[in-house]
A tleap script that builds the chain and sets N, CA, C and O, in Angstrom:
source leaprc.protein.ff14SB
mol = sequence {
  NMET SER THR TYR THR GLU ALA TYR LEU ARG
  ARG ILE ALA SER LEU VAL LYS ALA ASP GLY
  GLU GLU ARG LYS VAL ALA ALA GLY PHE THR
  GLY SER MET HIE ASP GLY GLY GLY GLY ALA
  LEU ILE ALA ASN ALA ASP ALA PHE ILE ALA
  GLY LEU GLU ARG ARG LEU PRO ASN GLU TRP
  LEU LYS TYR ALA ASN GLU ALA VAL VAL GLU
  LYS ASP PRO GLU TYR ALA THR TYR LYS ARG
  LEU GLN LYS LYS PHE GLY SER ALA CARG
}
set mol.1.N position { 122.373 101.892 166.044 }
set mol.1.CA position { 122.874 101.074 167.120 }
set mol.1.C position { 121.706 100.314 167.726 }
set mol.1.O position { 120.650 100.873 168.022 }
set mol.2.N position { 121.930 99.052 167.894 }
set mol.2.CA position { 120.870 98.187 168.519 }
set mol.2.C position { 121.023 98.118 169.975 }
set mol.2.O position { 122.128 98.269 170.497 }
set mol.3.N position { 119.922 97.889 170.675 }
set mol.3.CA position { 119.957 97.663 172.039 }
set mol.3.C position { 119.478 96.258 172.313 }
set mol.3.O position { 118.599 95.747 171.618 }
set mol.4.N position { 120.061 95.622 173.336 }
set mol.4.CA position { 119.738 94.283 173.653 }
set mol.4.C position { 119.274 94.079 175.085 }
set mol.4.O position { 119.672 94.833 175.974 }
set mol.5.N position { 118.486 93.130 175.313 }
set mol.5.CA position { 118.075 92.840 176.681 }
set mol.5.C position { 119.259 92.216 177.463 }
set mol.5.O position { 120.180 91.618 176.906 }
set mol.6.N position { 119.160 92.402 178.779 }
set mol.6.CA position { 120.229 91.781 179.622 }
set mol.6.C position { 120.268 90.259 179.450 }
set mol.6.O position { 121.343 89.661 179.415 }
set mol.7.N position { 119.110 89.649 179.347 }
set mol.7.CA position { 119.049 88.186 179.192 }
set mol.7.C position { 119.763 87.752 177.883 }
set mol.7.O position { 120.472 86.746 177.846 }
set mol.8.N position { 119.549 88.539 176.833 }
set mol.8.CA position { 120.190 88.199 175.546 }
set mol.8.C position { 121.694 88.367 175.644 }
set mol.8.O position { 122.440 87.515 175.161 }
set mol.9.N position { 122.157 89.449 176.260 }
set mol.9.CA position { 123.593 89.666 176.466 }
set mol.9.C position { 124.209 88.572 177.316 }
set mol.9.O position { 125.320 88.117 177.041 }
set mol.10.N position { 123.478 88.137 178.372 }
set mol.10.CA position { 123.993 87.036 179.220 }
set mol.10.C position { 124.089 85.748 178.384 }
set mol.10.O position { 125.043 84.984 178.531 }
set mol.11.N position { 123.088 85.506 177.498 }
set mol.11.CA position { 123.168 84.333 176.662 }
set mol.11.C position { 124.355 84.348 175.763 }
set mol.11.O position { 125.049 83.340 175.636 }
set mol.12.N position { 124.617 85.486 175.121 }
set mol.12.CA position { 125.801 85.630 174.288 }
set mol.12.C position { 127.052 85.358 175.117 }
set mol.12.O position { 127.927 84.624 174.657 }
set mol.13.N position { 127.171 85.909 176.299 }
set mol.13.CA position { 128.363 85.707 177.142 }
set mol.13.C position { 128.492 84.196 177.439 }
set mol.13.O position { 129.598 83.657 177.400 }
set mol.14.N position { 127.399 83.530 177.726 }
set mol.14.CA position { 127.515 82.127 178.079 }
set mol.14.C position { 127.959 81.327 176.853 }
set mol.14.O position { 128.676 80.342 177.029 }
set mol.15.N position { 127.586 81.679 175.644 }
set mol.15.CA position { 128.043 81.030 174.452 }
set mol.15.C position { 129.499 81.271 174.238 }
set mol.15.O position { 130.220 80.358 173.835 }
set mol.16.N position { 129.959 82.458 174.489 }
set mol.16.CA position { 131.381 82.797 174.391 }
set mol.16.C position { 132.197 81.996 175.330 }
set mol.16.O position { 133.237 81.448 174.963 }
set mol.17.N position { 131.698 81.915 176.644 }
set mol.17.CA position { 132.429 81.100 177.610 }
set mol.17.C position { 132.430 79.599 177.203 }
set mol.17.O position { 133.452 78.930 177.357 }
set mol.18.N position { 131.332 79.082 176.702 }
set mol.18.CA position { 131.304 77.707 176.248 }
set mol.18.C position { 132.312 77.442 175.145 }
set mol.18.O position { 133.011 76.429 175.170 }
set mol.19.N position { 132.391 78.346 174.178 }
set mol.19.CA position { 133.368 78.293 173.116 }
set mol.19.C position { 134.830 78.272 173.694 }
set mol.19.O position { 135.695 77.510 173.263 }
set mol.20.N position { 135.024 79.163 174.691 }
set mol.20.CA position { 136.336 79.176 175.322 }
set mol.20.C position { 136.686 77.852 176.000 }
set mol.20.O position { 137.821 77.379 175.933 }
set mol.21.N position { 135.691 77.274 176.648 }
set mol.21.CA position { 135.975 76.007 177.319 }
set mol.21.C position { 136.286 74.904 176.240 }
set mol.21.O position { 137.202 74.097 176.399 }
set mol.22.N position { 135.493 74.915 175.164 }
set mol.22.CA position { 135.752 73.971 174.085 }
set mol.22.C position { 137.158 74.145 173.502 }
set mol.22.O position { 137.833 73.151 173.231 }
set mol.23.N position { 137.601 75.354 173.309 }
set mol.23.CA position { 138.914 75.566 172.787 }
set mol.23.C position { 139.980 75.063 173.718 }
set mol.23.O position { 140.985 74.500 173.282 }
set mol.24.N position { 139.763 75.266 175.026 }
set mol.24.CA position { 140.759 74.753 175.944 }
set mol.24.C position { 140.844 73.266 175.924 }
set mol.24.O position { 141.942 72.709 175.935 }
set mol.25.N position { 139.694 72.585 175.893 }
set mol.25.CA position { 139.661 71.146 175.872 }
set mol.25.C position { 140.309 70.605 174.582 }
set mol.25.O position { 141.108 69.670 174.623 }
set mol.26.N position { 139.942 71.222 173.421 }
set mol.26.CA position { 140.519 70.809 172.170 }
set mol.26.C position { 142.019 70.954 172.159 }
set mol.26.O position { 142.732 70.097 171.636 }
set mol.27.N position { 142.504 72.048 172.741 }
set mol.27.CA position { 143.949 72.320 172.760 }
set mol.27.C position { 144.622 71.251 173.672 }
set mol.27.O position { 145.744 70.819 173.405 }
set mol.28.N position { 143.950 70.858 174.693 }
set mol.28.CA position { 144.520 69.834 175.549 }
set mol.28.C position { 144.551 68.493 174.854 }
set mol.28.O position { 145.526 67.758 175.007 }
set mol.29.N position { 143.552 68.148 174.115 }
set mol.29.CA position { 143.548 66.846 173.412 }
set mol.29.C position { 144.590 66.772 172.321 }
set mol.29.O position { 145.083 65.690 172.006 }
set mol.30.N position { 144.942 67.943 171.723 }
set mol.30.CA position { 145.924 67.912 170.663 }
set mol.30.C position { 147.350 68.033 171.239 }
set mol.30.O position { 148.321 67.970 170.484 }
set mol.31.N position { 147.483 68.205 172.562 }
set mol.31.CA position { 148.789 68.362 173.153 }
set mol.31.C position { 149.422 69.766 172.923 }
set mol.31.O position { 150.640 69.942 172.958 }
set mol.32.N position { 148.560 70.703 172.697 }
set mol.32.CA position { 149.041 72.059 172.391 }
set mol.32.C position { 149.715 72.673 173.678 }
set mol.32.O position { 149.384 72.315 174.809 }
set mol.33.N position { 150.623 73.563 173.444 }
set mol.33.CA position { 151.280 74.292 174.541 }
set mol.33.C position { 150.532 75.487 174.979 }
set mol.33.O position { 150.988 76.194 175.878 }
set mol.34.N position { 149.354 75.771 174.370 }
set mol.34.CA position { 148.561 76.925 174.631 }
set mol.34.C position { 147.101 76.448 174.795 }
set mol.34.O position { 146.824 75.262 174.615 }
set mol.35.N position { 146.183 77.339 175.128 }
set mol.35.CA position { 144.789 76.935 175.310 }
set mol.35.C position { 143.901 77.258 174.073 }
set mol.35.O position { 142.677 77.137 174.126 }
set mol.36.N position { 144.541 77.660 172.989 }
set mol.36.CA position { 143.799 77.982 171.781 }
set mol.36.C position { 142.976 79.257 171.827 }
set mol.36.O position { 142.079 79.490 171.016 }
set mol.37.N position { 143.330 80.086 172.832 }
set mol.37.CA position { 142.624 81.383 172.996 }
set mol.37.C position { 141.381 81.247 173.877 }
set mol.37.O position { 140.629 82.202 174.072 }
set mol.38.N position { 141.186 80.036 174.404 }
set mol.38.CA position { 140.003 79.788 175.274 }
set mol.38.C position { 140.045 80.611 176.554 }
set mol.38.O position { 139.021 81.140 176.987 }
set mol.39.N position { 141.201 80.718 177.150 }
set mol.39.CA position { 141.293 81.463 178.413 }
set mol.39.C position { 140.937 82.935 178.203 }
set mol.39.O position { 140.261 83.538 179.037 }
set mol.40.N position { 141.387 83.504 177.100 }
set mol.40.CA position { 141.091 84.920 176.845 }
set mol.40.C position { 139.590 85.133 176.609 }
set mol.40.O position { 139.010 86.121 177.058 }
set mol.41.N position { 138.978 84.185 175.895 }
set mol.41.CA position { 137.519 84.307 175.690 }
set mol.41.C position { 136.760 84.236 176.987 }
set mol.41.O position { 135.827 85.000 177.233 }
set mol.42.N position { 137.170 83.325 177.788 }
set mol.42.CA position { 136.484 83.188 179.131 }
set mol.42.C position { 136.682 84.437 179.980 }
set mol.42.O position { 135.754 84.941 180.613 }
set mol.43.N position { 137.892 84.907 179.973 }
set mol.43.CA position { 138.178 86.135 180.774 }
set mol.43.C position { 137.419 87.357 180.267 }
set mol.43.O position { 136.943 88.185 181.043 }
set mol.44.N position { 137.321 87.444 178.949 }
set mol.44.CA position { 136.560 88.556 178.362 }
set mol.44.C position { 135.077 88.392 178.677 }
set mol.44.O position { 134.415 89.389 178.968 }
set mol.45.N position { 134.555 87.245 178.637 }
set mol.45.CA position { 133.110 87.018 178.951 }
set mol.45.C position { 132.885 87.365 180.453 }
set mol.45.O position { 131.920 88.042 180.806 }
set mol.46.N position { 133.803 86.880 181.316 }
set mol.46.CA position { 133.632 87.171 182.726 }
set mol.46.C position { 133.642 88.696 183.008 }
set mol.46.O position { 132.866 89.190 183.825 }
set mol.47.N position { 134.551 89.433 182.302 }
set mol.47.CA position { 134.600 90.858 182.483 }
set mol.47.C position { 133.316 91.518 181.914 }
set mol.47.O position { 132.824 92.498 182.474 }
set mol.48.N position { 132.821 91.014 180.883 }
set mol.48.CA position { 131.570 91.582 180.273 }
set mol.48.C position { 130.401 91.365 181.258 }
set mol.48.O position { 129.597 92.271 181.477 }
set mol.49.N position { 130.314 90.166 181.845 }
set mol.49.CA position { 129.232 89.876 182.771 }
set mol.49.C position { 129.389 90.757 184.032 }
set mol.49.O position { 128.395 91.241 184.571 }
set mol.50.N position { 130.590 90.956 184.482 }
set mol.50.CA position { 130.845 91.853 185.619 }
set mol.50.C position { 130.356 93.240 185.322 }
set mol.50.O position { 129.775 93.910 186.176 }
set mol.51.N position { 130.601 93.674 184.081 }
set mol.51.CA position { 130.121 95.025 183.705 }
set mol.51.C position { 128.587 95.090 183.693 }
set mol.51.O position { 128.004 96.096 184.094 }
set mol.52.N position { 127.935 94.008 183.229 }
set mol.52.CA position { 126.503 94.005 183.294 }
set mol.52.C position { 125.970 94.114 184.770 }
set mol.52.O position { 124.944 94.740 185.039 }
set mol.53.N position { 126.727 93.470 185.699 }
set mol.53.CA position { 126.308 93.500 187.059 }
set mol.53.C position { 126.880 94.718 187.853 }
set mol.53.O position { 126.752 94.803 189.075 }
set mol.54.N position { 127.490 95.615 187.126 }
set mol.54.CA position { 128.096 96.823 187.702 }
set mol.54.C position { 129.027 96.512 188.878 }
set mol.54.O position { 128.945 97.095 189.959 }
set mol.55.N position { 129.913 95.557 188.597 }
set mol.55.CA position { 130.957 95.170 189.594 }
set mol.55.C position { 132.236 94.981 188.792 }
set mol.55.O position { 132.214 94.855 187.567 }
set mol.56.N position { 133.382 94.964 189.538 }
set mol.56.CA position { 134.668 94.700 188.855 }
set mol.56.C position { 134.909 93.239 188.819 }
set mol.56.O position { 134.527 92.534 189.753 }
set mol.57.N position { 135.549 92.728 187.747 }
set mol.57.CA position { 135.988 91.366 187.723 }
set mol.57.C position { 136.970 91.053 188.871 }
set mol.57.O position { 137.692 91.966 189.270 }
set mol.58.N position { 137.046 89.883 189.405 }
set mol.58.CA position { 137.920 89.645 190.489 }
set mol.58.C position { 139.355 89.875 190.159 }
set mol.58.O position { 140.128 90.234 191.047 }
set mol.59.N position { 139.754 89.690 188.941 }
set mol.59.CA position { 141.160 89.949 188.546 }
set mol.59.C position { 141.505 91.413 188.548 }
set mol.59.O position { 142.683 91.769 188.558 }
set mol.60.N position { 140.518 92.262 188.539 }
set mol.60.CA position { 140.682 93.717 188.541 }
set mol.60.C position { 140.750 94.337 189.982 }
set mol.60.O position { 141.118 95.502 190.130 }
set mol.61.N position { 140.409 93.584 190.988 }
set mol.61.CA position { 140.303 94.169 192.318 }
set mol.61.C position { 141.639 94.789 192.796 }
set mol.61.O position { 141.651 95.826 193.459 }
set mol.62.N position { 142.739 94.140 192.448 }
set mol.62.CA position { 144.037 94.716 192.889 }
set mol.62.C position { 144.252 96.138 192.262 }
set mol.62.O position { 144.839 97.022 192.886 }
set mol.63.N position { 143.775 96.308 191.065 }
set mol.63.CA position { 143.887 97.669 190.433 }
set mol.63.C position { 142.924 98.657 191.115 }
set mol.63.O position { 143.240 99.839 191.251 }
set mol.64.N position { 141.819 98.195 191.517 }
set mol.64.CA position { 140.905 99.092 192.247 }
set mol.64.C position { 141.444 99.523 193.568 }
set mol.64.O position { 141.275 100.667 193.989 }
set mol.65.N position { 142.116 98.569 194.240 }
set mol.65.CA position { 142.759 98.970 195.513 }
set mol.65.C position { 143.894 99.903 195.256 }
set mol.65.O position { 144.095 100.833 196.037 }
set mol.66.N position { 144.641 99.715 194.224 }
set mol.66.CA position { 145.680 100.699 193.839 }
set mol.66.C position { 145.152 102.112 193.578 }
set mol.66.O position { 145.763 103.113 193.952 }
set mol.67.N position { 143.944 102.147 192.893 }
set mol.67.CA position { 143.394 103.453 192.610 }
set mol.67.C position { 142.938 104.142 193.848 }
set mol.67.O position { 143.049 105.365 193.946 }
set mol.68.N position { 142.421 103.397 194.815 }
set mol.68.CA position { 141.990 103.986 196.124 }
set mol.68.C position { 143.191 104.576 196.784 }
set mol.68.O position { 143.143 105.698 197.288 }
set mol.69.N position { 144.320 103.805 196.788 }
set mol.69.CA position { 145.521 104.299 197.474 }
set mol.69.C position { 146.066 105.594 196.822 }
set mol.69.O position { 146.547 106.510 197.489 }
set mol.70.N position { 145.955 105.606 195.450 }
set mol.70.CA position { 146.457 106.792 194.789 }
set mol.70.C position { 145.620 108.039 195.052 }
set mol.70.O position { 146.115 109.156 194.904 }
set mol.71.N position { 144.373 107.866 195.436 }
set mol.71.CA position { 143.542 108.997 195.802 }
set mol.71.C position { 143.864 109.510 197.229 }
set mol.71.O position { 143.465 110.622 197.576 }
set mol.72.N position { 144.564 108.735 198.042 }
set mol.72.CA position { 144.910 109.095 199.343 }
set mol.72.C position { 145.903 110.280 199.345 }
set mol.72.O position { 146.901 110.246 198.625 }
set mol.73.N position { 145.629 111.327 200.153 }
set mol.73.CA position { 146.560 112.494 200.146 }
set mol.73.C position { 147.932 112.097 200.702 }
set mol.73.O position { 148.945 112.637 200.259 }
set mol.74.N position { 147.986 111.196 201.632 }
set mol.74.CA position { 149.273 110.817 202.148 }
set mol.74.C position { 150.128 110.049 201.136 }
set mol.74.O position { 151.357 110.107 201.151 }
set mol.75.N position { 149.407 109.308 200.235 }
set mol.75.CA position { 150.098 108.602 199.181 }
set mol.75.C position { 150.662 109.628 198.168 }
set mol.75.O position { 151.750 109.438 197.625 }
set mol.76.N position { 149.933 110.673 197.936 }
set mol.76.CA position { 150.394 111.724 196.981 }
set mol.76.C position { 151.669 112.341 197.588 }
set mol.76.O position { 152.645 112.554 196.868 }
set mol.77.N position { 151.675 112.631 198.905 }
set mol.77.CA position { 152.849 113.187 199.540 }
set mol.77.C position { 154.021 112.230 199.447 }
set mol.77.O position { 155.133 112.649 199.126 }
set mol.78.N position { 153.793 110.938 199.723 }
set mol.78.CA position { 154.799 109.931 199.597 }
set mol.78.C position { 155.401 109.889 198.204 }
set mol.78.O position { 156.623 109.833 198.061 }
set mol.79.N position { 154.542 109.915 197.147 }
set mol.79.CA position { 155.075 109.877 195.803 }
set mol.79.C position { 155.876 111.163 195.424 }
set mol.79.O position { 156.867 111.112 194.696 }
set mol.80.N position { 155.397 112.300 195.951 }
set mol.80.CA position { 156.110 113.527 195.706 }
set mol.80.C position { 157.482 113.498 196.335 }
set mol.80.O position { 158.456 113.892 195.693 }
set mol.81.N position { 157.594 113.038 197.587 }
set mol.81.CA position { 158.902 112.907 198.296 }
set mol.81.C position { 159.784 111.848 197.656 }
set mol.81.O position { 160.996 112.019 197.531 }
set mol.82.N position { 159.164 110.769 197.259 }
set mol.82.CA position { 159.946 109.733 196.526 }
set mol.82.C position { 160.510 110.242 195.258 }
set mol.82.O position { 161.637 109.864 194.939 }
set mol.83.N position { 159.864 111.046 194.510 }
set mol.83.CA position { 160.322 111.656 193.301 }
set mol.83.C position { 161.458 112.633 193.595 }
set mol.83.O position { 162.452 112.700 192.872 }
set mol.84.N position { 161.273 113.407 194.706 }
set mol.84.CA position { 162.260 114.400 195.054 }
set mol.84.C position { 163.520 113.815 195.551 }
set mol.84.O position { 164.595 114.280 195.172 }
set mol.85.N position { 163.452 112.769 196.422 }
set mol.85.CA position { 164.593 112.203 197.079 }
set mol.85.C position { 164.996 110.847 196.578 }
set mol.85.O position { 166.048 110.350 196.980 }
set mol.86.N position { 164.246 110.239 195.751 }
set mol.86.CA position { 164.501 108.928 195.225 }
set mol.86.C position { 163.985 107.811 196.158 }
set mol.86.O position { 163.490 108.066 197.256 }
set mol.87.N position { 164.115 106.632 195.696 }
set mol.87.CA position { 163.541 105.481 196.385 }
set mol.87.C position { 164.429 105.173 197.555 }
set mol.87.O position { 165.635 105.405 197.484 }
set mol.88.N position { 163.872 104.654 198.640 }
set mol.88.CA position { 164.620 104.295 199.825 }
set mol.88.C position { 165.310 102.935 199.683 }
set mol.88.O position { 166.108 102.548 200.536 }
set mol.89.N position { 164.996 102.211 198.599 }
set mol.89.CA position { 165.518 100.884 198.453 }
set mol.89.C position { 166.865 100.889 197.743 }
set mol.89.O position { 167.457 99.830 197.534 }
savepdb mol mol.pdb
quit
């Protein structure tokens, strides 16, 4: 297994993002109904960079908030009662 410097990994991520942007532009020029996979490449590169920086990608923050709520003892009680008695809706 090889190890890479952070600068090298950031350079790779920037190349991936640049390719993603090119794919989006090319898809737009051809009148495509999709972005040619460019959006996914960009999102993956952003998530990778966030991991390098030891932070969550912005798109993941709602899941982090959900995880915090799930750790709450009152939430556990709520879920237990909801399972026992059903939803109030």
